[in-house]
FIKESE-672188 format. One record per atom (N, C-alpha, C): residue number from 1; residue in three letters; atom name; z, x, y. Coordinates in steps of 0.2 Angstrom, whole numbers. Atoms other than C-alpha are relative to their C-alpha. Example, Ala and Ser with C-alpha at 12.3 -4.5 7.8 and 13.67 -1.06 7.14 Angstrom:
BEGIN
+-----+-----+------+-------+-------+-------+
:   n : res : atom :     Z :     X :     Y :
+-----+-----+------+-------+-------+-------+
:   1 : ALA :    N :     0 :     4 :    -6 :
:   1 : ALA :   CA :    39 :    62 :   -22 :
:   1 : ALA :    C :     0 :     4 :     6 :
:   2 : SER :    N :    -1 :    -4 :    -6 :
:   2 : SER :   CA :    36 :    68 :    -5 :
:   2 : SER :    C :     3 :    -4 :     5 :
+-----+-----+------+-------+-------+-------+
//
This chain:
BEGIN
+-----+-----+------+-------+-------+-------+
:   n : res : atom :     Z :     X :     Y :
+-----+-----+------+-------+-------+-------+
:   1 : MET :    N :    -1 :    -7 :     2 :
:   1 : MET :   CA :   -46 :  -117 :   -46 :
:   1 : MET :    C :     7 :     0 :    -3 :
:   2 : ASP :    N :    -6 :    -1 :     3 :
:   2 : ASP :   CA :   -33 :  -112 :   -58 :
:   2 : ASP :    C :     3 :     7 :     2 :
:   3 : PHE :    N :    -3 :    -6 :    -2 :
:   3 : PHE :   CA :   -21 :   -99 :   -52 :
:   3 : PHE :    C :     5 :     3 :    -5 :
:   4 : PRO :    N :    -4 :    -2 :     5 :
:   4 : PRO :   CA :   -11 :   -87 :   -63 :
:   4 : PRO :    C :     7 :    -1 :     3 :
:   5 : LYS :    N :    -7 :     2 :    -2 :
:   5 : LYS :   CA :     8 :   -89 :   -63 :
:   5 : LYS :    C :     3 :     6 :     4 :
:   6 : PHE :    N :    -2 :    -6 :    -4 :
:   6 : PHE :   CA :    11 :   -71 :   -56 :
:   6 : PHE :    C :    -6 :     4 :     3 :
:   7 : VAL :    N :     4 :    -5 :    -2 :
:   7 : VAL :   CA :     1 :   -59 :   -45 :
:   7 : VAL :    C :     4 :     6 :     3 :
:   8 : ILE :    N :    -3 :    -6 :    -3 :
:   8 : ILE :   CA :     5 :   -42 :   -39 :
:   8 : ILE :    C :    -3 :     1 :     7 :
:   9 : GLY :    N :     2 :    -1 :    -7 :
:   9 : GLY :   CA :     5 :   -39 :   -20 :
:   9 : GLY :    C :     1 :     8 :     2 :
:  10 : ASP :    N :    -1 :    -7 :    -2 :
:  10 : ASP :   CA :     3 :   -22 :   -12 :
:  10 : ASP :    C :    -1 :     0 :     8 :
:  11 : ASN :    N :     1 :     0 :    -8 :
:  11 : ASN :   CA :     4 :   -17 :     7 :
:  11 : ASN :    C :     2 :     8 :     1 :
:  12 : THR :    N :    -1 :    -7 :    -1 :
:  12 : THR :   CA :     2 :     1 :    13 :
:  12 : THR :    C :     5 :     1 :     6 :
:  13 : ASP :    N :    -6 :     0 :    -5 :
:  13 : ASP :   CA :    15 :    -3 :    27 :
:  13 : ASP :    C :     7 :     1 :    -4 :
:  14 : TYR :    N :    -6 :    -1 :     4 :
:  14 : TYR :   CA :    28 :    -3 :    13 :
:  14 : TYR :    C :    -2 :     4 :    -7 :
:  15 : PRO :    N :     3 :    -4 :     6 :
:  15 : PRO :   CA :    22 :    11 :     1 :
:  15 : PRO :    C :     5 :     0 :    -6 :
:  16 : GLU :    N :    -5 :    -1 :     5 :
:  16 : GLU :   CA :    38 :    11 :    -9 :
:  16 : GLU :    C :     2 :    -7 :    -4 :
:  17 : ASP :    N :    -2 :     7 :     2 :
:  17 : ASP :   CA :    39 :    -8 :   -12 :
:  17 : ASP :    C :    -5 :    -2 :    -5 :
:  18 : ILE :    N :     4 :     3 :     5 :
:  18 : ILE :   CA :    32 :   -17 :   -27 :
:  18 : ILE :    C :     1 :    -8 :     1 :
:  19 : PHE :    N :    -1 :     7 :    -1 :
:  19 : PHE :   CA :    29 :   -36 :   -23 :
:  19 : PHE :    C :    -3 :    -4 :    -6 :
:  20 : VAL :    N :     3 :     5 :     5 :
:  20 : VAL :   CA :    26 :   -49 :   -37 :
:  20 : VAL :    C :     1 :    -7 :     3 :
:  21 : ILE :    N :     0 :     6 :    -3 :
:  21 : ILE :   CA :    22 :   -66 :   -31 :
:  21 : ILE :    C :    -1 :    -6 :    -5 :
:  22 : HIS :    N :     0 :     6 :     5 :
:  22 : HIS :   CA :    26 :   -82 :   -41 :
:  22 : HIS :    C :    -3 :    -6 :     3 :
:  23 : LEU :    N :     4 :     5 :    -3 :
:  23 : LEU :   CA :    13 :   -95 :   -38 :
:  23 : LEU :    C :     2 :    -7 :    -2 :
:  24 : GLU :    N :    -3 :     7 :     2 :
:  24 : GLU :   CA :    22 :  -110 :   -47 :
:  24 : GLU :    C :     6 :    -2 :     3 :
:  25 : TYR :    N :    -7 :     2 :    -3 :
:  25 : TYR :   CA :    37 :  -120 :   -41 :
:  25 : TYR :    C :     5 :     3 :    -4 :
:  26 : PRO :    N :    -1 :    -2 :    -7 :
:  26 : PRO :   CA :    48 :  -112 :   -35 :
:  26 : PRO :    C :    -4 :     6 :     2 :
:  27 : ARG :    N :     5 :    -6 :    -2 :
:  27 : ARG :   CA :    35 :  -101 :   -26 :
:  27 : ARG :    C :     5 :     5 :     4 :
:  28 : PHE :    N :    -4 :    -5 :    -3 :
:  28 : PHE :   CA :    43 :   -85 :   -21 :
:  28 : PHE :    C :    -4 :     7 :     0 :
:  29 : ILE :    N :     2 :    -7 :     1 :
:  29 : ILE :   CA :    40 :   -66 :   -18 :
:  29 : ILE :    C :     6 :     4 :    -1 :
:  30 : ILE :    N :    -6 :    -5 :     2 :
:  30 : ILE :   CA :    51 :   -53 :   -26 :
:  30 : ILE :    C :    -2 :     7 :     1 :
:  31 : ASN :    N :     1 :    -7 :    -1 :
:  31 : ASN :   CA :    52 :   -35 :   -21 :
:  31 : ASN :    C :     3 :     3 :    -6 :
:  32 : LEU :    N :    -3 :    -3 :     6 :
:  32 : LEU :   CA :    55 :   -26 :   -38 :
:  32 : LEU :    C :     4 :     6 :     2 :
:  33 : LYS :    N :    -3 :    -6 :    -2 :
:  33 : LYS :   CA :    61 :   -11 :   -28 :
:  33 : LYS :    C :     8 :    -2 :     0 :
:  34 : ASP :    N :    -7 :     1 :    -1 :
:  34 : ASP :   CA :    77 :   -20 :   -24 :
:  34 : ASP :    C :     2 :    -7 :    -2 :
:  35 : ASP :    N :    -1 :     7 :     2 :
:  35 : ASP :   CA :    76 :   -38 :   -32 :
:  35 : ASP :    C :     1 :    -5 :     6 :
:  36 : ASP :    N :     0 :     5 :    -5 :
:  36 : ASP :   CA :    75 :   -46 :   -15 :
:  36 : ASP :    C :    -5 :    -5 :     0 :
:  37 : VAL :    N :     4 :     6 :     1 :
:  37 : VAL :   CA :    68 :   -63 :   -16 :
:  37 : VAL :    C :    -1 :    -4 :     6 :
:  38 : GLU :    N :     1 :     4 :    -6 :
:  38 : GLU :   CA :    60 :   -73 :    -2 :
:  38 : GLU :    C :    -4 :    -6 :    -3 :
:  39 : PHE :    N :     3 :     7 :     2 :
:  39 : PHE :   CA :    56 :   -92 :    -6 :
:  39 : PHE :    C :    -6 :    -1 :     5 :
:  40 : MET :    N :     6 :     2 :    -4 :
:  40 : MET :   CA :    39 :   -98 :     1 :
:  40 : MET :    C :     0 :    -7 :     2 :
:  41 : GLU :    N :    -1 :     7 :    -1 :
:  41 : GLU :   CA :    45 :  -116 :     2 :
:  41 : GLU :    C :     7 :    -2 :     0 :
:  42 : ASP :    N :    -7 :     2 :     1 :
:  42 : ASP :   CA :    60 :  -126 :     4 :
:  42 : ASP :    C :     1 :    -3 :    -7 :
:  43 : LEU :    N :    -1 :     2 :     7 :
:  43 : LEU :   CA :    68 :  -129 :   -13 :
:  43 : LEU :    C :     2 :    -8 :     0 :
:  44 : GLU :    N :    -2 :     7 :     1 :
:  44 : GLU :   CA :    70 :  -147 :   -19 :
:  44 : GLU :    C :     7 :     0 :    -2 :
:  45 : GLU :    N :    -7 :     0 :     2 :
:  45 : GLU :   CA :    88 :  -152 :   -21 :
:  45 : GLU :    C :     1 :     0 :    -8 :
:  46 : GLU :    N :    -1 :     0 :     8 :
:  46 : GLU :   CA :    93 :  -147 :   -39 :
:  46 : GLU :    C :     7 :     3 :    -1 :
:  47 : ASN :    N :    -6 :    -3 :     2 :
:  47 : ASN :   CA :   108 :  -142 :   -48 :
:  47 : ASN :    C :     0 :     7 :     1 :
:  48 : GLU :    N :     0 :    -7 :    -2 :
:  48 : GLU :   CA :   113 :  -125 :   -41 :
:  48 : GLU :    C :     0 :     5 :    -6 :
:  49 : SER :    N :    -1 :    -4 :     5 :
:  49 : SER :   CA :   118 :  -118 :   -57 :
:  49 : SER :    C :    -6 :     0 :    -4 :
:  50 : GLU :    N :     6 :     1 :     3 :
:  50 : GLU :   CA :   102 :  -124 :   -65 :
:  50 : GLU :    C :    -5 :     5 :     3 :
:  51 : LEU :    N :     4 :    -4 :    -4 :
:  51 : LEU :   CA :    92 :  -116 :   -51 :
:  51 : LEU :    C :     1 :     8 :    -1 :
:  52 : GLU :    N :    -1 :    -7 :     1 :
:  52 : GLU :   CA :   101 :   -99 :   -53 :
:  52 : GLU :    C :    -2 :     2 :    -7 :
:  53 : SER :    N :     2 :    -2 :     6 :
:  53 : SER :   CA :    98 :   -99 :   -71 :
:  53 : SER :    C :    -8 :     1 :    -1 :
:  54 : GLU :    N :     7 :    -1 :     0 :
:  54 : GLU :   CA :    80 :  -102 :   -69 :
:  54 : GLU :    C :    -3 :     6 :     4 :
:  55 : MET :    N :     2 :    -6 :    -4 :
:  55 : MET :   CA :    78 :   -89 :   -55 :
:  55 : MET :    C :     2 :     6 :    -4 :
:  56 : GLU :    N :    -1 :    -6 :     4 :
:  56 : GLU :   CA :    86 :   -76 :   -67 :
:  56 : GLU :    C :    -5 :     1 :    -5 :
:  57 : HIS :    N :     5 :     0 :     5 :
:  57 : HIS :   CA :    74 :   -80 :   -80 :
:  57 : HIS :    C :    -7 :     2 :     3 :
:  58 : LEU :    N :     6 :    -1 :    -3 :
:  58 : LEU :   CA :    59 :   -80 :   -68 :
:  58 : LEU :    C :     0 :     8 :     3 :
:  59 : ILE :    N :    -1 :    -7 :    -3 :
:  59 : ILE :   CA :    65 :   -63 :   -60 :
:  59 : ILE :    C :    -1 :     5 :    -6 :
:  60 : THR :    N :     1 :    -4 :     6 :
:  60 : THR :   CA :    65 :   -56 :   -78 :
:  60 : THR :    C :    -7 :     0 :    -2 :
:  61 : ILE :    N :     7 :     0 :     2 :
:  61 : ILE :   CA :    48 :   -62 :   -82 :
:  61 : ILE :    C :    -5 :     3 :     5 :
:  62 : ALA :    N :     4 :    -3 :    -6 :
:  62 : ALA :   CA :    41 :   -56 :   -65 :
:  62 : ALA :    C :     0 :     8 :    -2 :
:  63 : GLY :    N :     0 :    -7 :     1 :
:  63 : GLY :   CA :    47 :   -38 :   -70 :
:  63 : GLY :    C :    -4 :     1 :    -6 :
:  64 : GLU :    N :     3 :    -1 :     7 :
:  64 : GLU :   CA :    40 :   -40 :   -88 :
:  64 : GLU :    C :    -8 :     0 :     2 :
:  65 : PHE :    N :     7 :     1 :    -2 :
:  65 : PHE :   CA :    23 :   -46 :   -80 :
:  65 : PHE :    C :    -2 :     7 :     4 :
:  66 : TYR :    N :     2 :    -7 :    -4 :
:  66 : TYR :   CA :    23 :   -30 :   -68 :
:  66 : TYR :    C :    -1 :     5 :    -5 :
:  67 : ASP :    N :     1 :    -5 :     5 :
:  67 : ASP :   CA :    26 :   -19 :   -83 :
:  67 : ASP :    C :    -6 :     0 :    -4 :
:  68 : ARG :    N :     6 :     2 :     4 :
:  68 : ARG :   CA :    13 :   -27 :   -93 :
:  68 : ARG :    C :    -7 :     2 :     3 :
:  69 : GLU :    N :     6 :    -2 :    -4 :
:  69 : GLU :   CA :     0 :   -25 :   -79 :
:  69 : GLU :    C :    -1 :     7 :     1 :
:  70 : MET :    N :     1 :    -7 :    -1 :
:  70 : MET :   CA :     4 :    -7 :   -76 :
:  70 : MET :    C :    -2 :     3 :    -7 :
:  71 : GLU :    N :     2 :    -3 :     6 :
:  71 : GLU :   CA :     2 :    -3 :   -95 :
:  71 : GLU :    C :    -8 :    -1 :    -1 :
:  72 : ARG :    N :     7 :     2 :     0 :
:  72 : ARG :   CA :   -15 :   -12 :   -94 :
:  72 : ARG :    C :    -4 :     5 :     5 :
:  73 : TYR :    N :     3 :    -5 :    -4 :
:  73 : TYR :   CA :   -20 :    -1 :   -79 :
:  73 : TYR :    C :    -1 :     7 :    -3 :
:  74 : GLU :    N :     0 :    -7 :     2 :
:  74 : GLU :   CA :   -15 :    15 :   -87 :
:  74 : GLU :    C :    -5 :     0 :    -6 :
:  75 : LYS :    N :     5 :     0 :     6 :
:  75 : LYS :   CA :   -26 :    10 :  -103 :
:  75 : LYS :    C :    -7 :     0 :     2 :
:  76 : ALA :    N :     7 :     1 :    -3 :
:  76 : ALA :   CA :   -41 :     6 :   -92 :
:  76 : ALA :    C :    -3 :     6 :     2 :
+-----+-----+------+-------+-------+-------+
//
């Protein structure tokens, strides 16, 4: 089974939060409300600055993914 790179998570216990789950390495959940990131696995030892740069990029595209999905829901 192929999984998408990102999915949106929702939970009525946290009605103000917007969760985007990244399903490729490094797997993580980001709460777009406050950009809080929780990794779902231990990270392989990598260059710290390289990982920081990659995470900044992934957080940016997670937000873009959410915006795109919301536009599609509004059009439907």
